[in-house]
C-alpha positions in Angstrom: 85.3 77.0 76.5 84.7 73.5 75.2 81.6 71.9 73.8 81.4 68.1 73.5 85.2 68.0 74.0 85.9 70.6 71.3 87.4 74.0 72.0 84.9 76.7 70.9 86.7 80.0 70.6 89.2 80.6 67.9 91.1 83.2 70.0 91.0 84.0 73.7 92.4 87.5 74.2 94.2 88.1 77.5 95.6 91.4 78.7 98.5 90.1 80.7 100.9 87.1 80.7 99.9 86.2 84.3 96.5 85.2 83.0 98.0 82.4 81.0 98.6 80.4 84.2 95.0 80.8 85.3 93.8 79.8 81.8 95.9 76.7 81.9 94.5 75.7 85.3 90.9 76.3 84.1 91.2 74.7 80.6 94.6 73.5 79.4 93.4 72.9 75.9 92.5 76.6 75.6 96.1 77.7 75.8 96.6 77.0 72.1 94.0 79.7 71.3 95.4 82.2 73.9 96.6 85.6 72.6 98.2 88.2 75.0 96.8 91.3 73.3 97.3 93.9 75.9 94.6 96.3 77.0 93.4 98.8 74.4 91.4 100.8 77.0 94.4 101.4 79.2 96.6 102.3 76.2 94.0 104.9 75.1 93.9 106.3 78.6 97.6 106.6 78.8 97.7 108.3 75.3 95.0 110.7 76.4 96.6 112.0 79.6 97.8 115.2 77.9 94.2 116.3 77.4 93.5 116.3 81.2 92.8 120.0 81.3 90.2 119.8 78.5 88.5 116.9 80.4 88.4 119.0 83.5 86.7 121.8 81.5 84.2 119.2 80.4 83.3 118.7 84.0 83.0 122.5 84.5 86.3 122.8 86.4 88.7 125.5 85.2 90.6 126.1 88.5 92.4 124.1 91.1 89.4 122.5 92.7 89.8 118.9 93.5 87.8 116.5 91.3 86.6 113.5 93.3 85.3 110.6 91.2 83.0 108.2 93.0 82.8 105.0 91.0 80.8 101.8 91.6 80.6 98.5 89.8 77.3 96.6 90.0 75.8 94.2 92.5 75.0 94.1 96.2 78.6 94.2 97.3 79.5 97.2 95.1 80.0 100.7 96.5 76.5 101.8 95.4 74.9 98.5 96.4 76.5 98.3 99.9 76.5 102.0 100.7 73.7 103.7 98.7 73.9 106.9 100.8 77.7 107.4 100.4 77.5 109.5 97.2 75.1 111.9 99.0 77.4 112.1 102.0 80.4 112.9 99.8 78.5 115.7 98.1 77.1 117.0 101.4 80.5 117.2 103.2 82.8 118.6 100.5 83.0 122.4 100.1 81.7 123.5 96.7 84.6 126.0 96.2 87.2 123.3 96.8 85.7 120.1 95.4 83.6 118.8 92.5 82.1 115.3 92.7 81.7 113.1 89.6 79.8 109.8 89.7 80.4 106.8 87.5 78.1 103.8 87.8 78.4 100.5 86.0 76.1 100.2 82.9 74.5 97.1 84.5 73.3 99.4 87.4 71.9 101.9 84.9 70.0 99.4 82.8 68.9 97.0 85.6 67.1 99.9 87.3 66.6 102.3 84.4 68.1 105.7 83.7 65.1 107.5 85.2 65.5 105.6 88.5 69.2 106.4 88.6 68.5 110.1 88.1 65.8 109.9 90.8 68.1 108.2 93.3 70.8 110.8 92.7 68.5 113.7 92.2 69.6 115.6 95.3 73.2 115.1 94.4 72.7 116.5 91.0 70.9 119.5 92.4 73.8 119.9 94.8 76.3 120.2 91.9 77.4 116.6 91.3 78.2 115.4 87.8 76.7 112.1 86.7 78.6 110.4 83.9 76.2 108.7 81.4 76.7 104.9 81.0 77.8 104.8 77.3 80.8 107.0 77.2 82.7 109.7 79.2 83.9 107.7 82.1 87.4 107.5 80.7 87.7 111.2 80.4 86.3 111.7 83.9 89.0 109.4 85.3 91.7 111.3 83.5 90.3 114.6 84.9 90.1 113.2 88.5 92.4 114.1 91.4 91.2 111.3 93.7 89.0 108.2 93.5 86.5 106.6 95.9 85.7 103.2 94.5 85.4 99.4 94.9 86.6 96.2 93.2 85.3 97.3 89.8 87.4 97.7 86.7 87.0 101.5 86.6 88.6 101.8 90.0 91.3 99.5 88.7 92.0 101.7 85.7 92.1 104.8 88.0 94.7 103.1 90.2 96.7 102.0 87.2 96.8 105.6 86.1 98.3 106.5 89.5 95.3 108.3 90.9 95.1 108.4 94.7 92.4 105.8 95.5 90.2 105.0 98.5 88.1 101.8 98.7 84.7 102.1 100.2 84.1 98.4 99.9 86.2 95.5 98.6 84.8 92.0 98.7 88.0 90.0 98.3 86.0 86.8 97.6 84.8 88.3 94.3 88.4 89.1 93.1 90.8 86.8 91.3 94.1 86.3 93.2 97.2 87.6 91.5 95.2 90.0 89.3 95.5 93.8 89.0 92.4 94.2 91.1 93.8 91.9 93.7 96.9 94.1 93.9 94.6 97.1 94.2 92.8 95.6 97.2 96.1 94.7 98.9 97.5 98.2 98.6 94.8 100.8 98.5 93.6 102.4 101.7 90.1 101.7 103.0 87.7 104.6 103.4 86.6 105.1 107.0 82.9 105.7 106.7 82.8 107.2 110.2 85.7 109.7 109.7 86.0 113.0 107.9 85.8 112.4 104.2 87.6 115.6 103.3 90.6 114.8 105.5 90.8 111.3 104.1 90.7 112.6 100.5 93.5 115.0 101.3 95.6 112.1 102.7 94.8 109.6 99.9 97.8 108.0 98.1 98.2 106.1 94.8 98.1 102.3 95.2 101.0 100.0 94.6 102.5 100.5 91.0 102.0 96.8 90.6 98.4 97.6 89.7 99.6 99.3 86.6 102.1 96.5 85.9 99.4 93.8 86.1 96.9 95.8 84.0 98.8 95.0 80.8 102.0 93.2 79.9 102.1 94.9 76.5 101.7 98.6 77.3 101.2 100.7 74.1 101.0 97.5 71.9 97.3 96.6 72.1 96.4 98.2 68.8 99.1 96.4 66.8 98.7 93.0 68.5 94.9 92.9 68.3 94.8 94.1 64.7 97.3 91.4 63.7 95.1 88.7 65.4 91.9 90.0 63.8 93.4 89.9 60.3 94.8 86.4 61.0 91.3 85.2 62.0 89.8 86.7 58.8 92.7 85.2 56.7 93.4 88.6 55.2 96.7 90.4 54.7 97.2 93.1 57.4 97.5 96.7 56.1 101.1 97.9 55.8 100.5 101.1 57.8 100.7 101.1 61.6 97.5 100.4 63.6 95.8 103.5 64.9 94.6 103.8 68.5 92.4 106.9 69.0 92.5 109.1 72.0 89.4 109.9 74.1 87.6 113.0 72.7 86.8 115.8 75.3 83.6 116.4 73.4 82.3 112.9 74.3 82.3 113.9 78.0 78.7 115.1 78.6 77.9 114.9 82.3 74.4 115.1 83.5 74.3 118.1 85.8 72.1 120.8 87.2 72.6 124.3 88.6 73.3 124.6 92.3 70.5 126.8 93.7 70.9 126.4 97.5 73.9 126.3 99.8 75.2 126.8 103.3 77.8 129.5 103.9 80.0 130.0 106.9 82.4 133.0 107.4 85.3 133.6 109.7 88.0 136.3 110.1 91.7 135.6 110.1 94.4 137.5 112.1 94.8 140.1 109.3 91.0 140.8 109.3 90.4 139.0 106.0 87.2 137.0 105.7 87.2 133.3 105.0 84.1 132.0 103.2 83.3 128.3 103.2 80.2 126.8 101.3 78.5 123.5 101.1 75.4 122.3 99.1 72.2 122.6 101.2 70.0 119.8 99.8 72.0 116.6 100.9 71.9 116.0 104.6 75.4 115.7 106.2 76.4 113.9 109.3 75.9 115.8 112.6 79.6 115.7 113.5 80.8 116.9 110.1 80.6 120.2 108.2 78.3 121.9 107.4 76.2 120.5 110.3 78.8 121.4 113.0 79.6 125.0 112.0 77.8 128.3 112.4 76.2 129.0 109.0 73.5 130.7 107.1 71.4 129.5 104.1 71.8 131.2 100.6 69.5 130.5 97.7 69.0 131.7 94.2 65.7 133.3 93.3 64.6 130.2 91.4 65.3 127.6 94.1 62.4 125.1 93.6 62.2 123.8 97.2 59.9 125.9 99.3 61.4 124.9 102.6 64.8 126.1 101.5 63.6 129.2 99.7 61.4 130.2 102.7 64.2 129.9 105.3 67.2 131.4 103.5 68.9 134.4 104.9 70.2 135.6 101.5 68.5 135.5 98.2 70.6 135.9 95.0 68.8 137.5 92.0 69.7 137.0 88.4 69.6 140.7 87.7 68.7 144.0 89.3 65.4 144.3 87.6 63.7 142.1 90.2 62.7 144.2 93.1 64.1 143.3 96.5 60.8 144.4 98.1 58.9 141.5 96.5 61.5 139.0 97.7 61.3 140.3 101.3 57.5 140.2 101.2 57.3 136.6 100.3 60.3 135.4 102.4 60.1 136.5 106.0 63.5 134.8 106.9 65.4 136.7 104.2 67.5 139.6 105.5 69.6 140.4 102.4 69.0 140.4 98.6 71.9 140.7 96.2 72.0 141.1 92.4 74.8 141.3 89.9 75.0 144.7 88.1 78.0 144.2 85.9 81.2 142.0 85.7 82.7 143.9 88.7 79.7 145.3 90.7 76.7 144.1 92.6 73.9 145.7 94.6 72.9 144.5 98.0 69.7 145.4 99.8 69.0 144.9 103.5 65.5 144.2 104.7 65.5 147.6 106.4 66.0 149.3 103.1 69.8 150.0 103.5 71.7 149.4 100.3 75.3 149.0 99.2 77.2 148.8 95.9 80.2 146.5 96.0 83.0 146.5 93.5 85.7 143.9 92.8 89.0 144.2 91.0 88.4 144.4 87.2 91.5 142.2 86.7 89.8 139.3 88.3 89.1 137.0 85.4 86.3 135.2 87.1 84.3 138.4 87.6 82.2 139.2 90.7 80.3 136.5 92.6 77.6 138.4 94.4 76.7 135.5 96.7 80.2 135.3 98.2 80.3 138.9 99.0 76.7 138.9 100.4 77.7 136.2 102.9 80.5 138.4 104.3 78.2 141.4 104.4 75.5 139.4 106.1 77.7 137.9 108.9 79.4 141.3 109.5 76.2 143.3 109.3 78.0 145.8 107.1 75.0 147.6 105.8 72.5 147.1 108.7 71.4 150.5 110.1 72.0 149.3 113.7 75.6 148.4 113.0 77.1 151.0 110.6 80.5 150.2 109.2 83.5 152.4 108.5 85.2 149.8 106.4 85.3 150.7 102.7 87.5 147.8 101.6 87.7 144.1 102.7 89.4 141.0 101.4 87.6 137.6 101.1 89.1 134.2 100.5 87.0 131.4 99.1 88.6 128.1 98.1 91.9 129.2 96.5 90.5 132.6 95.4 91.3 135.9 96.9 88.8 138.7 96.3 89.4 142.4 97.1 86.2 144.3 97.5 85.4 148.0 97.7 82.2 149.2 99.3 81.6 151.9 96.7 78.4 153.4 98.2 76.1 152.8 101.2 72.6 154.3 101.5 70.8 153.8 104.7 67.2 153.0 104.8 66.4 156.1 106.8 68.2 158.5 104.5 
């Protein structure tokens, strides 16, 4: 801060009073230029909390699914540097109907390796439904949309904790953190992620860190705009405008995550005591751990007709078509492992075709705002062999649960292949 004994900066902006002691220890002469200006980023985050639902919509979440934000600062001791496979593991183990994963990486990581390399490294996560937040803007909106955070000692994790979001630390190099700071308070209070345990169970149990993280983030909450503007005009030797300083909120439209359509997933079904069908689904491309779902459950593979990986497309039990114009016969001919093809007919009906030629038309409640999801119903029909000729069914109605959604289904018509 000094050059040839002279103090260089005209103003040194601090976010909290506690930083004055550290500045005094490092450079006593610098105290005369110190300005406690607060934290404009945190003030804008706090002002923008009311737009949380719009930010969630920006991530493609319009229901009660849990948004998990995985965030990493830069360097070898960061989350991404120390555990480069963790993001893939998170995506692999979390059910797609209950969770959405968003990834925030520090701009230094983006530009040290290049955007193309980042997209390549996280390619399977993107194809599995993850949202990658670009480096320039959008991370603030993603934090406000989040339900739980997996992070490290970076400032983004610190802001999430200051907002009161439940936070788990995947790595935390204490030697890189300034004692008595907000990030230090984060490290002292946030739970560590057990990399060997169930990620889903740990996310459900995660708690917000100590409120001291928020207290140490700024000692002038809500005042950064006014304090900083006053200092800037003082430095310019100009009169400050008479109107109050404006501090804009974060625009939902600026959240433009990089994402791709999910085209392959594992499905597992079970039946509860009332005979209802419980459907659970996970992305197929990332490889999970052997002792965690979906690797440790009975499952079948479902793909859309445009799945680009031949190994997944060729071994799937169910193929989902975009419309009924594509013939099921051509799908069965080119995919010997496929036993069931399903296509959406309308907002409430879909048509299923078994390899044997048996067909069924399924109908859902027209009051269901989300409309029919043929893939969910096909998984139930597949596991229960509802339209296979060797196991005829007398059931004309069934109920399926997926995530928080309850679906009532009528089997409107069944035509056997031999008829």
